[in-house]
C-alpha positions as CSV (number, residue, x, y, z in Angstrom):
1,M,92.7,103.4,87.2
2,R,92.9,106.5,89.7
3,I,91.9,105.6,92.8
4,V,91.6,107.4,96.5
5,V,91.4,105.5,99.6
6,A,90.2,107.6,102.6
7,G,91.1,105.7,105.6
8,A,94.1,104.2,104.0
9,S,96.3,104.0,106.8
10,G,93.4,101.9,108.8
11,V,93.3,98.0,109.1
12,I,91.7,97.5,105.6
13,G,93.4,100.5,104.0
14,R,96.7,99.4,104.9
15,A,96.0,96.0,103.6
16,L,94.0,97.2,100.4
17,L,97.0,99.5,99.4
18,P,99.5,96.9,98.2
19,L,96.9,95.0,96.7
20,L,95.5,97.7,94.3
21,L,99.0,98.8,93.5
22,A,100.0,95.5,92.4
23,E,97.1,95.5,89.8
24,G,98.8,98.8,88.5
25,H,96.4,101.2,89.5
26,Q,97.2,104.7,90.9
27,V,96.2,105.1,94.4
28,L,96.2,108.6,96.9
29,G,95.9,107.4,100.4
30,L,94.3,109.9,102.7
31,T,95.0,110.0,106.3
32,R,94.4,112.5,108.7
33,S,97.8,111.5,110.4
34,P,100.9,113.6,109.4
35,D,103.2,110.9,111.2
36,K,101.3,108.0,108.6
37,V,102.2,109.7,105.4
38,Q,105.5,108.2,105.2
39,A,104.5,104.4,105.4
40,L,102.0,105.1,102.2
41,Q,104.3,106.5,100.4
42,A,106.5,103.4,101.2
43,L,103.8,100.8,99.9
44,G,104.4,103.1,96.5
45,A,101.1,105.2,97.1
46,D,100.7,109.1,96.9
47,A,100.1,110.4,100.0
48,A,98.1,113.5,101.1
49,V,96.8,114.4,104.7
50,C,93.2,115.1,104.9
51,D,90.5,115.1,107.7
52,V,87.3,114.4,106.1
53,Y,85.5,117.1,108.4
54,D,87.6,119.6,106.5
55,A,85.4,119.9,103.3
56,A,86.7,122.5,101.9
57,R,90.1,120.6,101.9
58,L,88.7,117.3,101.3
59,T,87.1,118.6,98.1
60,A,90.2,120.0,96.8
61,V,92.3,117.3,97.9
62,V,89.9,114.5,96.0
63,R,89.1,116.3,92.9
64,A,92.9,117.7,91.9
65,Y,93.6,113.9,91.6
66,Q,91.0,113.0,89.5
67,P,90.2,109.6,90.8
68,D,88.0,107.0,88.7
69,V,86.9,105.8,92.0
70,I,87.0,106.5,95.6
71,V,87.3,103.6,98.3
72,D,85.7,104.9,101.8
73,Q,87.4,102.9,104.4
74,L,86.6,105.6,107.2
75,T,86.0,104.8,110.3
76,D,87.1,106.5,114.0
77,L,87.9,103.3,116.0
78,A,90.2,103.5,119.0
79,D,93.2,101.0,119.2
80,D,91.8,99.8,122.0
81,P,88.2,98.0,122.2
82,A,87.5,98.7,125.6
83,H,87.9,102.4,124.3
84,I,85.8,102.7,121.3
85,D,84.0,106.0,120.8
86,A,80.3,105.1,119.1
87,A,79.8,108.8,118.5
88,A,82.6,109.3,116.8
89,N,82.4,106.6,114.7
90,A,79.0,107.2,113.7
91,R,80.1,110.7,113.3
92,I,82.4,109.6,110.7
93,R,79.8,107.5,109.1
94,T,77.3,110.3,108.3
95,E,79.4,114.0,108.4
96,G,82.5,112.1,106.9
97,T,80.6,109.9,104.2
98,A,78.5,113.2,103.4
99,N,81.9,115.5,102.8
100,L,83.3,112.3,100.9
101,L,80.2,112.1,98.8
102,A,80.1,115.7,97.9
103,A,83.7,115.9,97.0
104,A,83.7,112.6,94.9
105,D,81.4,114.9,92.5
106,D,80.0,112.0,90.8
107,V,83.1,109.5,90.9
108,R,82.3,106.2,92.1
109,V,82.4,105.3,96.0
110,V,83.0,102.2,97.3
111,A,82.3,102.3,100.8
112,Q,83.1,100.2,103.8
113,S,80.0,99.1,106.4
114,V,79.6,96.6,109.2
115,A,77.8,93.1,108.5
116,W,76.0,92.8,111.9
117,P,73.3,95.2,113.5
118,L,74.1,98.0,115.5
119,D,72.0,99.6,118.0
120,G,70.9,103.4,118.6
121,A,72.4,106.2,117.1
122,G,75.3,103.6,115.6
123,G,72.5,101.7,113.8
124,E,71.1,104.8,112.5
125,A,74.5,106.2,111.4
126,V,75.1,102.9,109.5
127,A,71.6,103.3,107.9
128,W,71.8,106.7,106.7
129,H,75.7,105.9,105.4
130,E,74.4,102.8,103.4
131,S,71.5,104.6,101.8
132,A,73.2,107.9,101.0
133,V,76.0,105.6,99.2
134,V,73.9,103.7,97.3
135,A,71.7,106.4,96.5
136,A,75.0,108.1,94.8
137,G,75.5,105.1,92.8
138,G,78.0,103.7,95.0
139,T,78.7,100.2,96.5
140,V,78.5,99.4,100.0
141,V,80.8,96.7,101.2
142,R,79.1,95.0,104.4
143,Y,82.5,93.6,106.4
144,G,82.2,90.8,108.9
145,Q,83.8,91.5,112.2
146,L,87.8,91.4,110.9
147,Y,90.4,89.4,112.5
148,G,94.2,89.0,111.9
149,P,97.3,91.2,112.4
150,G,96.5,94.9,113.3
151,T,92.6,93.9,114.2
152,Y,90.9,93.5,117.7
153,Y,91.2,89.3,117.2
154,P,94.9,89.5,116.2
155,E,95.2,85.5,116.8
156,E,91.9,84.4,117.7
157,L,88.6,84.5,115.8
158,P,85.3,86.8,117.0
159,E,82.0,85.7,116.5
160,P,80.3,85.8,113.3
161,P,79.6,87.0,110.8
162,R,83.8,87.5,110.7
163,I,86.5,87.5,107.9
164,S,90.5,88.0,107.8
165,V,91.4,91.2,107.0
166,A,93.6,90.2,104.6
167,D,90.8,88.3,102.6
168,A,88.6,91.5,103.3
169,A,90.9,93.5,101.3
170,R,91.5,90.6,98.6
171,R,87.9,90.6,98.1
172,T,87.1,94.4,97.9
173,V,89.4,94.7,94.8
174,P,86.6,93.4,92.2
175,L,84.1,95.5,93.7
176,L,85.7,98.6,92.1
177,D,83.9,97.6,89.2
178,A,80.5,96.1,90.8
179,P,77.0,97.7,90.4
180,S,75.6,100.1,92.9
181,G,74.1,98.3,95.8
182,I,75.1,96.4,99.4
183,V,77.5,93.4,98.8
184,E,78.3,91.3,102.3
185,L,81.7,89.9,102.8
186,A,82.4,87.5,105.5
187,D,84.0,83.9,106.2
């Protein structure tokens, strides 16, 4: 299977790529950071620098790869949880997802979401995001709060719902063939 992973250099993306490659899939990892391309290639993935807000480039890159599935692991989260920009993360769930769905051109999408309620604009963005993915025939994966290496909780457990990043990636792989709808992954 040919798979495009948007957000491939993120926490789940970095854990997911080796699993997809080990199963024999061809994977194109998208990142907006040129300095992360080499790390994606070192894992064995093809890599492309592509900002999801550049709809024309995103469409060209995705369609040239001709994927069977697109895995949307997009977030816009700071490395330090004290500096999370909720508006930026809401934007990636709306404008970023809209551009990705348009680029998909009837290709199945499996998209990351959250398993806990968000208030205000963040909650509205999640609702729009999930609705758009399901309306396009895709699968929404609601992850619990991630813990483990590279997360905001590298050693301690966050409040439930929660899931280790390794389990989140492992349990995402079978969802490439899941029917359209919403799936929650938590411990």
